[in-house]
C-alpha positions as CSV (number, residue, x, y, z in Angstrom):
1,M,91.6,106.0,96.6
2,A,95.1,107.0,95.6
3,K,96.7,105.7,92.4
4,Y,100.2,104.2,92.4
5,Y,102.6,104.8,89.5
6,V,106.0,103.3,89.0
7,A,108.8,105.6,87.7
8,L,111.5,103.9,85.6
9,A,115.0,105.3,85.3
10,H,116.6,106.0,82.0
11,E,119.7,107.2,83.8
12,R,120.4,103.7,85.2
13,F,118.8,101.0,83.0
14,Q,119.0,100.4,79.2
15,P,115.9,101.1,77.1
16,N,115.1,97.5,76.3
17,D,115.4,96.5,80.0
18,L,113.1,99.4,80.9
19,L,110.5,98.1,78.4
20,K,110.5,94.8,80.1
21,Q,110.1,96.6,83.5
22,A,107.1,98.6,82.0
23,G,105.3,95.4,80.9
24,E,106.0,93.8,84.3
25,A,104.7,96.9,86.2
26,D,101.6,96.9,84.1
27,L,100.9,93.2,84.9
28,A,101.8,93.8,88.6
29,G,99.0,96.2,89.0
30,F,100.6,99.6,89.0
31,D,98.1,102.3,87.9
32,G,100.7,104.1,85.8
33,V,104.1,103.8,84.3
34,C,106.3,106.8,83.7
35,C,110.0,107.4,83.0
36,S,112.7,110.0,83.7
37,D,113.6,112.3,80.8
38,H,117.4,112.9,80.9
39,L,120.3,113.5,78.6
40,A,122.8,112.6,81.3
41,P,122.9,110.3,84.4
42,W,123.6,111.5,87.9
43,W,126.9,109.6,88.1
44,T,129.7,108.2,86.0
45,E,130.3,104.6,84.9
46,Q,132.9,104.3,87.5
47,T,130.2,104.6,90.2
48,A,127.3,102.6,88.7
49,P,126.0,101.5,85.3
50,T,124.8,104.5,83.3
51,S,122.3,104.9,80.5
52,S,120.7,107.8,78.6
53,G,117.7,106.6,76.5
54,N,115.4,109.2,75.0
55,A,112.2,109.3,77.0
56,W,109.8,110.0,74.1
57,V,111.1,107.4,71.8
58,W,110.8,105.0,74.6
59,L,107.3,106.1,75.7
60,G,106.0,105.3,72.2
61,A,107.3,101.7,72.6
62,A,106.1,101.5,76.1
63,A,102.6,102.4,75.0
64,R,102.5,99.1,73.1
65,E,104.2,97.2,75.9
66,T,101.5,98.1,78.4
67,R,97.7,97.6,78.2
68,R,96.0,99.3,81.1
69,A,98.5,101.6,83.0
70,D,98.6,105.3,82.5
71,I,101.8,106.4,80.7
72,G,103.8,109.5,80.6
73,S,107.0,111.5,81.4
74,A,108.4,112.1,84.9
75,V,109.2,114.7,84.0
76,T,110.1,116.5,80.7
77,A,112.1,119.8,81.1
78,I,110.5,122.6,79.0
79,V,113.1,125.4,79.4
80,H,115.3,124.7,76.4
81,R,116.1,121.2,75.1
82,Y,112.5,120.7,73.9
83,N,110.4,123.3,72.0
84,P,107.0,123.5,73.7
85,V,105.2,123.0,70.4
86,V,107.0,119.7,70.0
87,V,106.3,118.7,73.5
88,A,102.6,119.2,72.9
89,Q,102.8,117.2,69.7
90,Q,104.6,114.3,71.5
91,A,102.0,114.2,74.3
92,A,99.1,114.2,71.8
93,T,100.8,111.4,69.8
94,L,101.3,109.3,72.9
95,E,97.5,109.6,73.6
96,A,96.8,108.5,70.1
97,L,98.9,105.4,70.8
98,A,97.5,104.8,74.3
99,P,94.0,106.2,74.2
100,G,92.8,107.4,77.7
101,R,96.1,106.7,79.3
102,A,98.6,109.4,78.4
103,F,99.7,112.2,80.7
104,L,102.5,114.8,80.5
105,G,104.7,115.6,83.4
106,V,106.8,118.8,82.9
107,G,109.3,120.9,84.9
108,S,112.2,123.2,84.7
109,G,114.8,120.4,84.6
110,E,118.5,120.5,85.5
111,A,121.6,122.1,84.1
112,M,123.2,118.6,83.5
113,N,120.6,118.0,80.7
114,E,120.2,121.5,79.2
115,V,123.8,122.9,79.2
116,P,125.1,120.1,77.0
117,A,122.3,121.1,74.5
118,G,123.8,124.6,74.3
119,M,122.0,126.5,77.1
120,D,123.6,128.9,79.5
121,W,121.9,127.8,82.7
122,P,119.7,130.6,83.9
123,S,118.8,131.9,87.3
124,P,115.8,130.3,89.1
125,A,113.7,133.3,88.2
126,E,114.4,132.8,84.5
127,Q,113.8,129.1,84.8
128,L,110.4,129.8,86.2
129,A,109.6,132.4,83.5
130,R,110.6,130.0,80.8
131,T,108.5,127.3,82.3
132,E,105.5,129.5,82.4
133,E,105.8,130.5,78.7
134,A,106.3,126.9,77.6
135,L,103.4,125.8,79.8
136,I,101.0,128.3,78.2
137,V,101.9,127.1,74.7
138,I,101.6,123.5,75.6
139,T,98.3,123.7,77.4
140,R,96.7,125.8,74.7
141,L,97.8,123.4,71.9
142,L,96.4,120.4,73.8
143,R,93.1,122.2,74.1
144,G,93.0,122.3,70.4
145,E,93.8,126.0,69.9
146,T,95.7,127.5,67.0
147,V,98.5,129.3,68.9
148,D,100.3,132.5,68.2
149,F,102.6,133.4,71.0
150,D,105.3,136.0,71.2
151,G,107.1,135.4,74.5
152,R,110.5,136.5,75.7
153,Y,111.9,132.9,75.4
154,F,109.5,131.0,73.2
155,K,107.4,131.8,70.1
156,A,104.7,130.1,68.1
157,K,103.2,131.2,64.8
158,G,99.9,129.6,63.9
159,A,100.9,126.4,65.6
160,V,98.2,123.7,65.7
161,L,98.1,120.0,66.5
162,H,96.7,118.2,63.4
163,S,96.6,114.8,65.2
164,L,94.6,116.1,68.2
165,P,93.1,113.3,70.4
166,R,89.6,113.4,71.6
167,R,90.7,113.3,75.2
168,R,92.8,116.3,76.3
169,V,96.1,115.0,77.7
170,P,96.5,116.2,81.4
171,V,99.6,118.2,82.2
172,Y,101.2,118.0,85.6
173,L,103.9,120.5,86.7
174,S,106.8,119.5,88.9
175,A,107.3,121.9,91.8
176,F,109.9,122.0,94.5
177,H,109.0,125.4,95.7
178,E,105.9,127.7,96.0
179,G,106.6,129.7,92.8
180,A,106.3,126.6,90.6
181,A,103.3,125.4,92.6
182,E,101.6,128.7,91.8
183,L,102.2,128.1,88.1
184,A,100.7,124.7,88.5
185,G,97.6,126.2,90.1
186,R,97.1,128.6,87.2
187,Y,97.8,126.4,84.2
188,A,98.3,122.7,85.0
189,D,96.0,119.8,85.9
190,G,98.0,119.0,89.1
191,V,101.2,119.5,91.0
192,W,104.0,117.0,91.2
193,T,106.5,117.2,94.1
194,L,108.7,115.1,96.3
195,G,107.3,113.2,99.2
196,D,109.2,115.3,101.7
197,P,107.3,115.8,104.9
198,Q,109.0,119.1,105.5
199,K,108.6,120.6,102.0
200,A,105.6,119.0,100.4
201,P,102.9,120.7,102.6
202,K,104.1,124.1,101.6
203,V,104.1,123.2,97.9
204,I,100.7,121.7,98.2
205,A,99.3,124.7,100.1
206,A,100.7,127.1,97.5
207,Y,99.2,125.0,94.7
208,R,95.7,124.9,96.3
209,D,95.8,128.7,97.0
210,A,96.7,129.4,93.4
211,C,93.9,127.2,92.2
212,E,91.5,129.1,94.4
213,Q,92.7,132.5,93.1
214,A,92.4,131.3,89.5
215,R,88.9,129.9,90.3
216,R,90.0,126.4,89.3
217,E,89.3,123.1,91.0
218,P,92.5,121.6,92.4
219,G,93.7,118.6,90.3
220,E,96.1,115.8,91.1
221,I,98.5,116.0,94.1
222,I,101.3,113.8,92.9
223,L,104.0,112.8,95.4
224,Q,107.2,111.0,94.4
225,G,109.2,108.6,96.4
226,V,112.1,106.2,95.8
227,F,112.1,102.5,96.6
228,S,114.7,99.8,96.6
229,V,114.1,96.1,97.3
230,A,116.7,93.4,97.9
231,D,117.4,90.3,100.0
232,S,118.6,92.4,102.9
233,D,118.1,95.9,104.2
234,D,121.8,96.8,103.8
235,E,121.8,95.5,100.2
236,A,118.6,97.5,99.4
237,L,120.3,100.7,100.6
238,E,123.7,100.0,99.0
239,Q,122.3,99.3,95.5
240,A,120.6,102.7,95.5
241,R,123.5,104.8,96.8
242,E,124.3,106.4,93.5
243,W,121.0,108.3,93.7
244,K,122.2,110.6,96.5
245,G,123.0,113.3,94.0
246,T,119.2,113.7,93.3
247,M,118.8,114.9,96.9
248,V,121.0,118.0,96.6
249,D,118.9,121.1,96.0
250,E,121.6,123.0,94.1
251,H,121.6,120.3,91.4
252,Y,118.2,121.7,90.3
253,T,119.0,125.4,90.6
254,D,122.7,125.9,89.9
255,P,124.9,125.3,86.8
256,V,126.2,121.9,88.0
257,V,126.8,119.8,84.9
258,D,129.5,117.2,85.5
259,P,128.0,113.8,86.6
260,A,131.2,113.0,88.6
261,E,130.8,116.3,90.5
262,I,127.1,115.6,91.1
263,Y,127.9,112.2,92.5
264,R,130.7,113.6,94.8
265,Q,128.4,116.4,96.1
266,G,125.7,113.8,96.8
267,E,128.2,111.8,98.9
268,D,129.5,114.9,100.7
269,Q,126.2,116.6,101.4
270,V,123.7,113.7,101.9
271,S,124.3,112.0,105.2
272,E,123.5,108.3,105.8
273,S,120.7,109.5,108.1
274,K,119.1,111.8,105.5
275,F,119.5,109.1,102.8
276,T,117.7,106.4,104.7
277,K,114.9,108.9,105.5
278,Q,114.4,109.9,101.9
279,I,114.5,106.5,100.3
280,I,112.3,103.4,101.0
281,A,115.0,100.7,101.1
282,S,114.1,97.4,102.8
283,S,113.8,93.7,102.2
284,D,110.5,93.7,104.1
285,P,107.4,94.6,101.9
286,G,105.7,95.7,105.1
287,Q,108.2,98.5,105.6
288,H,107.5,99.7,102.0
289,V,103.7,99.7,102.7
290,E,104.2,101.6,106.0
291,R,106.4,104.3,104.5
292,I,104.2,104.8,101.5
293,K,101.1,105.2,103.7
294,L,102.9,107.8,105.7
295,L,103.8,109.8,102.5
296,Q,100.3,109.4,101.2
297,K,99.0,111.1,104.3
298,L,100.6,114.4,103.1
299,G,97.6,114.6,100.7
300,A,98.6,112.6,97.7
301,T,96.0,111.5,95.1
302,T,98.8,109.8,93.1
303,M,102.0,108.2,94.5
304,V,104.9,107.9,92.0
305,L,107.3,105.3,93.2
306,M,110.7,105.3,91.5
307,N,112.3,101.9,91.2
308,V,116.1,102.2,91.9
309,S,116.6,98.6,92.8
310,G,119.9,98.3,90.8
311,G,120.5,94.7,91.7
312,D,117.3,93.3,90.3
313,P,114.6,95.8,89.3
314,H,112.4,93.1,87.9
315,A,112.3,91.3,91.3
316,A,111.4,94.5,93.0
317,I,108.4,95.1,90.7
318,R,107.3,91.5,91.4
319,V,107.5,92.1,95.1
320,Y,105.4,95.3,94.8
321,G,102.8,93.4,92.7
322,E,102.5,90.5,95.1
323,S,103.0,92.1,98.5
324,V,102.9,95.9,98.5
325,L,100.2,97.2,96.1
326,P,97.5,94.8,97.5
327,E,98.2,96.0,101.0
328,L,98.1,99.6,100.0
329,R,94.7,99.0,98.5
């Protein structure tokens, strides 16, 4: 049986409101609660409300706000803004605060979050190489090793986690293409990708092939979707419109930094037809159930459902708890 996580958006909602959403999601029956890890939003205040809470400070608080749901990042970039030794320490600490529930989602991130921290945004090949080095350091530390590492981009000298939890925190790697999926197969405990019927099968196949070549059992297949609930279908779609910028591939690979430009390109490049196909926006819980089931058929063991219901995210969580999750199960 698949698990159902809710993803909460630091780009859109203030940290205290997100804590309330986390507690509500836990009570509603979501199997996991995770959050985006951003320095910048995908739009400016002129478009929609913006926020930029720190994911790891928030996750510590959310560990105490929830009781049963898994909890982790969705996802933390490991190419520059965070040192991989620190990321491993953060994940281990989260497990200490929420025993048996912590996980770590990682990826290569976006220029909008790394360039302001002083990085010259690298080519996709370098992004992948940085991700691999960081992933090696993180997974070794979480296994309890003392790590000496002399990479091209990251180094560690006798690094060790002195607060190492009994349970090893699982690490899931975000992958939008086959190269990252192969890294997930070699080093991670699962692959995390978008629930895109055209792209997801290739990513999943590459992940499973890499697991086989590395003589590892495949782990979690995590597919992420976006949902919006409102009193009417039009309202559900309209209140999520600012998220179009997340659907432009170049925003993950190219040095695009300005949130205003990201929003404009989303408006220009993402048609209404594409937007409605990529997002689950409806006033009818049955439509949400149907769309999630279709995505799940792509092979998901875990569905991550991002709540972008800007009008009333709390009501949306309540609808999922009362009418969507029970039907999915």
